C-alpha positions in Angstrom: -55.4 -141.9 -5.6 -54.9 -138.2 -6.1 -57.1 -138.1 -9.3 -57.2 -134.7 -11.0 -56.0 -133.0 -7.8 -52.2 -132.4 -7.8 -50.5 -133.9 -4.7 -47.0 -133.2 -3.3 -45.8 -135.6 -0.7 -43.1 -134.8 1.8 -41.8 -137.7 3.8 -38.9 -138.1 6.2 -37.8 -138.9 9.7 -38.5 -136.9 12.8 -36.7 -133.6 13.0 -35.9 -133.5 9.2 -38.0 -130.3 8.9 -40.7 -131.7 6.8 -43.5 -130.1 8.8 -42.1 -126.6 8.5 -41.3 -127.1 4.8 -44.8 -128.5 4.1 -46.6 -125.6 5.8 -44.5 -123.0 4.0 -44.8 -124.7 0.6 -48.6 -125.2 1.0 -48.9 -121.5 1.9 -46.9 -120.4 -1.1 -48.9 -122.6 -3.5 -52.3 -121.9 -1.8 -52.8 -125.7 -1.5 -54.4 -127.7 1.3 -52.1 -129.3 4.0 -52.3 -132.8 5.5 -50.2 -133.3 8.6 -50.5 -137.1 8.8 -48.3 -137.3 11.8 -50.8 -135.2 13.8 -53.4 -137.8 13.1 -51.4 -140.6 14.7 -50.5 -138.3 17.6 -54.3 -137.6 18.0 -55.1 -141.3 18.0 -52.4 -141.9 20.7 -53.7 -138.9 22.8 -57.3 -140.0 22.5 -56.4 -143.5 23.4 -54.4 -142.3 26.5 -57.3 -140.1 27.5 -59.6 -143.1 27.3 -57.2 -145.2 29.4 -56.8 -147.8 26.6 -54.3 -150.5 27.0 -51.2 -149.6 24.8 -51.3 -153.1 23.2 -55.0 -153.1 22.4 -54.8 -152.7 18.7 -58.6 -153.2 18.0 -59.5 -150.4 20.5 -56.9 -148.1 18.9 -58.4 -148.7 15.5 -61.9 -147.9 16.7 -60.4 -144.7 18.2 -58.8 -143.8 14.9 -62.1 -144.4 13.0 -64.0 -142.2 15.3 -61.6 -139.3 15.7 -63.4 -136.0 16.1 -60.6 -133.7 14.8 -60.5 -130.3 13.3 -57.5 -128.4 11.9 -57.4 -124.6 11.9 -55.0 -121.6 12.3 -54.6 -118.8 14.8 -54.9 -115.1 13.5 -51.1 -115.2 13.4 -51.1 -118.2 11.1 -49.9 -120.8 13.7 -51.4 -124.2 13.7 -54.4 -125.2 15.9 -55.6 -128.8 16.3 -58.8 -129.6 18.0 -59.9 -132.9 19.4 -63.5 -133.2 20.5 -63.7 -129.4 20.6 -60.6 -129.0 22.8 -57.4 -127.3 21.6 -54.7 -130.0 21.8 -52.1 -128.4 19.7 -49.5 -128.2 22.5 -50.5 -131.6 24.0 -49.7 -133.5 20.7 -46.4 -131.7 20.1 -44.6 -133.1 23.2 -41.9 -135.8 22.9 -44.1 -138.2 24.7 -46.9 -137.7 22.2 -44.4 -138.3 19.3 -43.1 -141.5 20.9 -46.7 -142.7 21.5 -47.6 -141.9 17.9 -44.7 -144.0 16.7 -45.9 -146.9 18.7 -49.5 -146.5 17.4 -48.3 -146.2 13.8 -47.0 -149.8 13.8 -50.6 -151.1 14.2 -51.9 -152.2 10.8 -55.6 -151.8 11.7 -54.9 -148.2 12.9 -53.2 -147.4 9.6 -56.1 -148.9 7.7 -58.6 -146.9 9.6 -56.8 -143.7 8.7 -56.1 -144.5 5.1 -59.2 -143.1 3.4 -59.4 -140.2 5.8 -56.0 -139.1 4.7 -56.8 -139.5 1.0 -59.9 -137.4 1.4 -57.7 -134.4 2.1 -56.8 -134.3 -1.6 -59.1 -131.4 -2.7 -58.6 -128.6 -5.3 -56.5 -126.7 -6.0 -53.9 -129.2 -4.6 -52.5 -130.9 -1.5 -49.2 -131.0 0.3 -49.1 -134.2 2.4 -46.5 -134.4 5.1 -45.7 -137.7 6.8 -43.7 -140.9 6.6 -45.6 -143.0 4.1 -47.3 -140.3 2.0 -45.4 -141.1 -1.2 -45.3 -144.9 -0.7 -48.7 -145.8 0.6 -51.2 -143.0 0.9 -50.5 -141.2 -2.4 -48.4 -143.5 -4.5 -49.5 -141.7 -7.7 -48.6 -138.2 -6.4 -47.1 -135.9 -9.1 -44.2 -134.8 -6.9 -42.6 -136.8 -4.1 -39.9 -135.4 -1.7 -38.0 -137.4 0.9 -36.5 -134.9 3.3 -33.7 -136.0 5.6 -30.9 -134.6 7.8 -28.2 -136.1 10.0 -29.4 -137.5 13.3 -27.2 -135.0 15.2 -28.8 -132.1 13.3 -32.3 -133.4 13.8 -31.7 -133.8 17.6 -30.3 -130.3 17.7 -33.3 -128.8 15.9 -35.8 -130.6 18.2 -33.8 -129.5 21.3 -33.9 -125.9 20.2 -37.7 -126.1 19.4 -38.5 -127.5 22.8 -36.2 -125.0 24.6 -37.9 -122.2 22.8 -41.2 -123.4 24.2 -39.7 -123.2 27.7 -39.3 -127.0 28.1 -36.3 -128.4 29.9 -35.0 -131.2 27.8 -31.8 -133.2 27.4 -30.0 -133.1 24.1 -28.6 -136.6 24.8 -32.0 -138.0 25.7 -33.5 -136.5 22.5 -30.7 -138.1 20.4 -31.5 -141.5 21.9 -35.3 -141.1 21.4 -34.8 -140.0 17.8 -32.5 -143.0 17.1 -35.1 -145.3 18.6 -37.9 -143.8 16.7 -35.9 -144.0 13.4 -35.3 -147.7 14.1 -39.0 -148.4 14.9 -40.3 -146.4 11.9 -37.9 -147.9 9.4 -38.2 -151.5 10.5 -42.0 -151.8 11.0 -43.7 -154.4 8.9 -46.4 -152.1 7.6 -45.5 -148.9 5.6 -41.9 -148.6 6.8 -40.2 -145.2 6.6 -38.4 -145.5 3.2 -38.1 -143.1 0.2 -40.5 -143.9 -2.6 -38.6 -145.2 -5.6 -39.5 -142.0 -7.6 -38.9 -139.5 -4.7 -36.4 -136.7 -4.8 -34.2 -137.0 -1.8 -33.2 -133.7 -0.2 -30.6 -133.5 2.7 -31.5 -130.5 4.7 -28.6 -130.8 7.2 -26.8 -127.7 6.0 -29.6 -126.1 3.9 -31.5 -123.0 5.2 -35.2 -123.5 5.3 -35.9 -120.9 2.6 -33.5 -122.7 0.2 -35.3 -126.0 0.8 -38.7 -124.4 0.2 -37.5 -122.8 -3.0 -36.1 -126.1 -4.3 -39.3 -127.9 -3.5 -41.4 -125.2 -5.2 -39.1 -125.3 -8.3 -39.8 -129.1 -8.6 -43.5 -128.6 -8.2 -43.7 -125.9 -10.8 -41.6 -127.9 -13.2 -43.8 -131.0 -12.9 -47.3 -129.6 -12.2 -47.1 -126.1 -13.8 
């Protein structure tokens, strides 16, 4: 899967902090980054923009296979995601986009269409892959696997603060319900459910500062990869 290219997978539920941790670890290591969740959000957004029926799995799979996507960064280092030449970074980071992506992710043919695309991100000098099935399905032979989690209450609180900081008026109670439903759907789906890989290191970030989590992940990578 990863071949001669070292791969670090960071899986976990929504709001666990895996995206932030993955970006910081990739920057510290100088490795490439795969935000697999963004791909599913992009499929959901492209399908919605094309007025596809939410239950039309074949159409969603074709949409996934033909994604015209590009990842880049702003001069300040913030993420930028382009779909058909349009900046959709903000559009795919909404709660609706996340919920839509969770629904799309249960479709086996969509997951199959994105499989090789995700594996192609493994390029020298290494890859940090962030998602829900990176260590179990996409990169089962990864040198280092992390499963990052946090309590449901803490994950809802973090997401609430993130959205409020963006100027969005959201309900903490509603976010808690949405996260619980997304957890249920992601962990119970028939294809690639959200579970830790058998050889993954499980980190609970509920009370851990971000810098401490980053340092702990880096220590494991340097121990196993060098």
